[in-house]
C-alpha positions as CSV (number, residue, x, y, z in Angstrom):
1,M,121.5,115.5,82.3
2,S,120.4,113.1,85.0
3,F,117.2,112.0,86.6
4,P,116.7,113.7,90.0
5,S,117.3,112.1,93.3
6,L,115.2,112.5,96.4
7,T,116.5,113.4,99.9
8,I,114.3,113.0,103.0
9,G,116.3,114.0,106.0
10,D,119.5,111.9,106.1
11,L,117.9,109.4,103.6
12,S,118.9,109.6,100.0
13,I,117.0,107.8,97.2
14,A,118.9,107.7,93.9
15,R,115.8,108.1,91.8
16,A,113.0,110.3,93.0
17,I,110.3,107.6,92.5
18,I,108.3,106.2,95.3
19,Q,106.3,103.0,94.7
20,G,102.9,103.4,96.2
21,G,101.8,101.0,98.9
22,M,99.1,98.8,97.5
23,G,97.0,96.4,99.6
24,V,95.8,93.8,100.1
25,G,99.0,91.9,99.2
26,I,99.8,93.7,95.9
27,S,103.0,95.4,97.1
28,L,104.9,93.1,99.4
29,S,108.6,92.4,99.6
30,G,108.9,91.2,96.0
31,L,107.8,94.4,94.4
32,A,109.3,96.7,97.1
33,S,112.7,95.2,97.0
34,A,112.8,95.3,93.1
35,V,111.9,99.0,93.2
36,A,114.5,99.7,95.9
37,A,117.2,97.8,93.9
38,A,116.4,99.9,90.8
39,G,117.1,103.1,92.9
40,G,113.6,104.0,93.9
41,F,111.8,103.8,97.2
42,G,110.1,100.4,97.6
43,V,107.0,100.4,99.8
44,I,105.2,97.4,101.5
45,S,101.5,97.8,102.1
46,A,100.5,96.7,105.6
47,A,96.8,96.5,104.7
48,G,95.6,92.9,105.2
49,I,99.3,91.7,105.0
50,G,98.6,88.7,107.2
51,M,96.1,87.2,104.8
52,N,98.1,84.0,104.4
53,E,98.8,83.5,108.1
54,P,96.9,80.6,109.7
55,D,95.6,82.8,112.5
56,F,94.6,85.7,110.3
57,A,90.9,85.5,111.3
58,S,91.4,84.2,114.9
59,D,94.2,86.6,115.9
60,Y,94.2,89.4,113.4
61,I,96.7,91.7,115.2
62,I,99.3,89.1,115.8
63,A,99.0,87.6,112.4
64,N,99.5,90.9,110.7
65,N,102.4,92.0,112.9
66,R,104.1,88.7,112.1
67,A,103.6,89.0,108.4
68,L,104.7,92.6,108.3
69,A,107.9,91.9,110.1
70,G,108.5,88.9,107.8
71,E,108.0,91.0,104.6
72,I,110.3,93.7,105.8
73,R,113.0,91.2,106.6
74,K,112.6,89.5,103.2
75,A,113.0,92.9,101.4
76,R,116.1,93.8,103.5
77,A,117.6,90.4,102.6
78,T,117.5,91.2,98.9
79,T,118.4,94.9,98.7
80,T,120.2,97.6,100.5
81,G,117.9,100.2,99.0
82,A,115.2,102.2,100.7
83,I,112.2,100.2,102.1
84,G,109.1,101.8,103.5
85,V,105.7,100.7,104.8
86,N,102.3,102.1,104.0
87,I,99.9,102.0,107.0
88,M,96.4,103.5,106.8
89,V,95.3,105.6,109.8
90,A,91.8,104.1,109.4
91,M,93.0,100.6,110.2
92,A,92.0,99.2,113.5
93,N,95.5,97.8,114.1
94,F,97.3,101.0,113.0
95,A,99.2,101.4,116.2
96,D,100.4,97.8,116.3
97,L,101.6,97.9,112.7
98,V,103.4,101.2,113.3
99,R,105.3,99.8,116.3
100,T,106.3,96.8,114.2
101,A,107.5,98.9,111.3
102,I,109.6,101.1,113.6
103,K,111.0,98.0,115.5
104,E,112.1,96.6,112.1
105,N,113.8,99.9,111.3
106,V,112.0,100.7,108.0
107,D,113.2,103.8,106.3
108,A,109.8,105.5,106.3
109,I,106.2,105.1,107.2
110,F,103.7,106.5,104.7
111,S,100.3,107.1,106.3
112,G,97.0,108.3,104.8
113,A,93.3,107.4,104.9
114,G,93.0,109.8,107.8
115,L,95.3,112.3,109.6
116,P,98.1,110.5,111.5
117,L,98.0,113.1,114.4
118,D,99.9,110.9,116.9
119,L,102.3,109.2,114.5
120,P,105.5,110.7,116.1
121,S,104.5,109.3,119.5
122,Y,105.5,105.8,118.3
123,L,109.1,106.7,117.5
124,T,111.6,105.1,119.8
125,E,114.9,106.5,120.9
126,G,117.4,106.5,118.1
127,S,114.9,105.6,115.5
128,K,115.7,106.9,112.0
129,T,112.3,105.9,110.5
130,K,111.0,108.9,108.5
131,L,107.3,109.9,108.9
132,V,105.5,110.8,105.7
133,P,101.8,111.6,105.9
134,I,99.7,111.2,102.7
135,V,97.4,114.2,102.3
136,S,94.9,115.5,99.7
137,S,94.9,119.2,100.6
138,A,97.1,122.0,101.9
139,R,94.8,122.4,104.8
140,A,95.5,118.8,106.0
141,A,99.3,119.3,105.6
142,V,99.3,122.6,107.6
143,I,97.2,121.0,110.3
144,L,99.7,118.2,110.7
145,C,102.6,120.6,110.8
146,K,100.9,122.7,113.5
147,K,99.7,119.7,115.6
148,W,103.1,117.8,115.4
149,L,105.0,121.0,116.4
150,S,102.7,121.6,119.3
151,R,102.7,118.1,120.6
152,F,106.0,116.6,119.5
153,G,108.3,119.6,118.6
154,R,108.8,118.3,115.1
155,T,107.2,118.3,111.6
156,P,106.7,115.6,109.0
157,D,109.8,114.5,107.2
158,A,107.9,114.8,103.9
159,F,104.4,114.8,102.5
160,V,102.8,112.7,99.7
161,V,100.1,114.8,98.0
162,E,97.7,112.3,96.5
163,G,95.3,113.6,93.8
164,P,91.9,112.3,92.7
165,L,93.3,110.2,89.8
166,A,94.8,107.6,92.2
167,G,93.7,104.1,92.6
168,G,92.1,102.6,95.6
169,H,90.4,104.7,98.3
170,L,90.3,108.4,97.5
171,G,90.4,111.3,100.0
172,F,87.8,113.2,98.0
173,K,84.1,113.6,97.8
174,P,82.5,112.2,94.7
175,D,81.8,115.6,93.2
176,Q,85.4,116.6,93.7
177,I,87.0,113.8,91.8
178,D,86.6,115.4,88.3
179,H,86.6,119.0,89.4
180,P,89.5,121.1,88.1
181,D,89.9,122.7,91.6
182,F,91.2,119.4,92.8
183,G,93.6,118.5,90.0
184,L,97.0,117.2,91.2
185,E,98.9,120.1,89.7
186,K,96.8,122.6,91.7
187,L,97.0,120.5,94.9
188,V,100.8,120.2,94.7
189,G,101.2,123.9,94.3
190,E,98.9,124.6,97.2
191,V,100.7,122.2,99.6
192,I,104.1,123.6,98.6
193,K,102.9,127.1,99.4
194,G,101.0,126.0,102.6
195,V,104.0,124.3,104.2
196,A,106.6,126.8,103.0
197,P,106.7,128.5,106.5
198,Y,107.7,125.2,108.1
199,T,110.9,123.1,107.8
200,A,111.6,119.4,108.0
201,P,113.2,118.0,111.2
202,N,116.6,118.5,109.6
203,G,116.0,122.2,108.9
204,A,115.5,121.8,105.2
205,P,112.3,122.5,103.3
206,I,109.7,119.8,103.6
207,P,109.9,117.6,100.5
208,I,106.5,117.3,98.6
209,I,105.9,114.2,96.6
210,A,103.2,114.2,93.9
211,A,100.9,111.1,93.6
212,G,97.8,110.0,91.8
213,G,97.8,109.9,88.0
214,V,101.6,110.1,87.5
215,Y,102.2,107.8,84.6
216,T,105.0,108.8,82.3
217,G,108.5,110.4,82.5
218,E,106.9,113.5,81.0
219,D,104.5,113.6,84.0
220,I,107.4,113.3,86.4
221,H,109.2,116.1,84.7
222,R,106.1,118.3,84.8
223,F,105.7,117.8,88.6
224,M,109.4,118.4,89.2
225,K,109.1,121.7,87.4
226,L,106.1,122.6,89.6
227,G,108.3,122.2,92.7
228,A,107.7,118.6,93.7
229,A,110.7,116.8,95.2
230,G,109.6,113.4,93.9
231,V,106.7,111.4,92.6
232,Q,104.8,108.3,93.7
233,L,103.5,105.7,91.3
234,G,101.3,102.8,92.1
235,T,99.4,101.6,89.0
236,R,102.5,101.4,86.8
237,F,104.1,99.0,89.2
238,V,101.2,96.5,89.2
239,A,102.0,95.5,85.6
240,T,105.5,94.3,86.5
241,H,106.8,90.8,86.8
242,E,107.9,91.5,90.4
243,C,104.6,92.7,91.6
244,D,103.3,90.4,94.3
245,A,99.8,89.9,92.8
246,D,98.7,86.9,90.9
247,Q,99.2,87.0,87.1
248,A,95.4,87.2,86.6
249,F,95.4,90.4,88.6
250,K,98.1,92.0,86.4
251,Q,96.3,90.8,83.3
252,R,93.2,92.8,84.4
253,Y,95.2,95.9,84.0
254,V,96.5,94.9,80.6
255,E,93.0,94.1,79.3
256,A,91.2,97.1,80.9
257,T,89.6,99.7,78.7
258,R,89.1,103.4,79.6
259,E,85.5,102.6,80.3
260,D,86.4,99.8,82.7
261,V,88.0,102.1,85.2
262,V,85.2,103.3,87.4
263,I,84.4,105.0,90.7
264,I,82.8,102.8,93.3
265,K,81.4,103.3,96.8
266,S,83.6,101.3,99.2
267,P,82.2,99.7,102.4
268,V,84.7,101.9,104.4
269,G,82.7,105.0,103.5
270,M,85.0,106.4,100.9
271,P,84.8,106.5,97.1
272,G,87.3,104.3,95.4
273,R,88.6,103.7,91.9
274,A,88.6,100.1,90.5
275,I,88.3,98.0,87.4
276,H,84.7,97.1,86.7
277,N,83.7,93.5,86.9
278,E,80.7,91.2,87.7
279,F,81.5,91.1,91.4
280,L,81.0,94.9,91.6
281,D,77.7,94.6,89.7
282,Q,76.4,92.0,92.1
283,A,77.6,94.1,95.1
284,A,75.7,97.1,93.7
285,L,72.5,95.0,93.6
286,G,73.1,94.0,97.3
287,E,73.8,90.4,96.4
288,K,77.1,90.2,98.4
289,T,76.1,91.2,101.9
290,P,78.5,89.3,104.3
291,Q,77.1,87.0,106.9
292,R,79.8,88.0,109.3
293,C,82.8,90.2,109.8
294,P,85.9,88.2,110.5
295,Y,88.3,91.1,111.0
296,R,86.8,94.5,112.0
297,C,89.9,95.9,110.2
298,I,88.7,99.4,109.3
299,H,87.2,101.8,111.8
300,T,84.9,103.5,109.2
301,C,83.4,100.2,107.9
302,D,79.9,99.5,109.0
303,Y,80.2,95.8,108.6
304,Q,76.5,95.2,109.5
305,K,75.4,97.2,106.4
306,A,78.4,96.6,104.1
307,P,77.6,94.9,100.8
308,Y,80.8,92.9,101.1
309,C,84.0,92.5,103.2
310,I,86.6,94.8,101.6
311,T,89.5,92.7,103.0
312,L,88.2,89.4,101.7
313,A,87.3,91.0,98.3
314,L,90.8,92.4,97.8
315,A,92.5,89.3,99.1
316,N,90.6,87.2,96.6
317,A,91.5,89.6,93.8
318,K,95.2,89.5,94.7
319,K,95.0,85.7,94.3
320,G,93.2,86.0,90.9
321,R,89.8,85.0,92.2
322,F,87.7,87.7,90.6
323,K,84.3,85.9,91.1
324,H,84.8,86.9,94.7
325,G,86.7,90.2,94.4
326,F,87.9,93.1,92.3
327,A,91.0,95.1,91.5
328,F,91.6,98.7,92.6
329,A,93.4,100.7,90.0
330,G,94.4,104.3,89.1
331,Q,92.7,106.3,86.4
332,N,95.5,105.4,83.9
333,A,95.3,101.7,84.3
334,W,93.7,101.3,80.8
335,R,96.9,102.7,79.2
336,I,98.9,99.6,80.3
337,D,99.4,97.2,77.4
338,R,102.0,94.8,78.7
339,I,103.8,93.5,81.8
340,M,107.5,94.3,82.2
341,A,110.3,94.1,84.7
342,V,110.7,96.8,87.2
343,A,114.1,97.7,85.9
344,E,112.6,98.1,82.4
345,L,109.9,100.4,83.7
346,F,112.6,102.5,85.3
347,E,114.5,102.7,82.1
348,E,111.4,103.8,80.2
349,L,110.5,106.5,82.8
350,L,114.1,107.8,82.8
351,S,114.2,107.9,79.0
352,Q,110.9,109.8,78.9
353,Y,112.1,112.2,81.5
354,A,115.3,112.9,79.6
355,A,113.3,113.6,76.4
356,A,111.0,116.0,78.3
357,E,114.0,117.8,79.8
358,T,115.6,118.1,76.3
359,A,112.4,119.4,74.8
360,A,112.1,122.0,77.6
361,M,115.6,123.3,77.0
362,A,115.1,123.6,73.2
């Protein structure tokens, strides 16, 4: 009995666990390389990645490109495992970051917060970078298959299906978040059925990865039995020693109660899931209106009406400055009770998976 592996084209991941990309600065080379070394798929988030660059405000595009290239190279220097980059479609510098990631030969680009309709156009000759859209419906997955086939003669290498229990920005309307019709189990089944007529670029079935609320090895086993080829976890990896966030950020997860995990309205026009704090209370009262917008980082952000700058708020939280920011988190963040090593987390998940497999065979 062994934990399943994940194959995406000619890329093989020993353990079918993808670490979700978490911005701003939560999943950088430190976390991604540790996950890759443990046999999973480590993912660097490109969102606000240049926050520590001296020209971050004055030359946003160059600063972020430089930082992304640097983080990819750091990860490559410490592991031979799979390293990917998460790049949101809604980001104003989406195209520049995609070009940088491909130039640095990342194993995959994971792209959500919009439909990456033109993502294949950035591939260069000989590039082996896999393209993995993040979707929240079968309709979106089918649209991408059709559009990519029509325009580029190819389909996505895989899909991540992200349900409404995920952390951060959510691809659902507020009234859909708790509705049973949008549960991850249902969404995964619908996407598997929807893309069944299509094949991946290598001729194999398109792998479907379940994400959003996956917490235990038992959860992983359940989604594998539903037909998922792998899973993506974000929240579980925040509470690890190797996570790139400040210790205070991780401690917020450890101390959070079920009631602390709330849905907020983000300045980018989407609902989001976060850990409640005083900053969010003040923002809700309109006390945090920014005087200026230094980045114009997200297309959908109306910075003139925004209660706060999302990039600054998340960058402050990453550094433990919660008077000036807040932490995004998945629905299950309150279940975390300690910080552990990535390798230990993998051991726990694999042990739980094996127990679930044994129980299913009994």
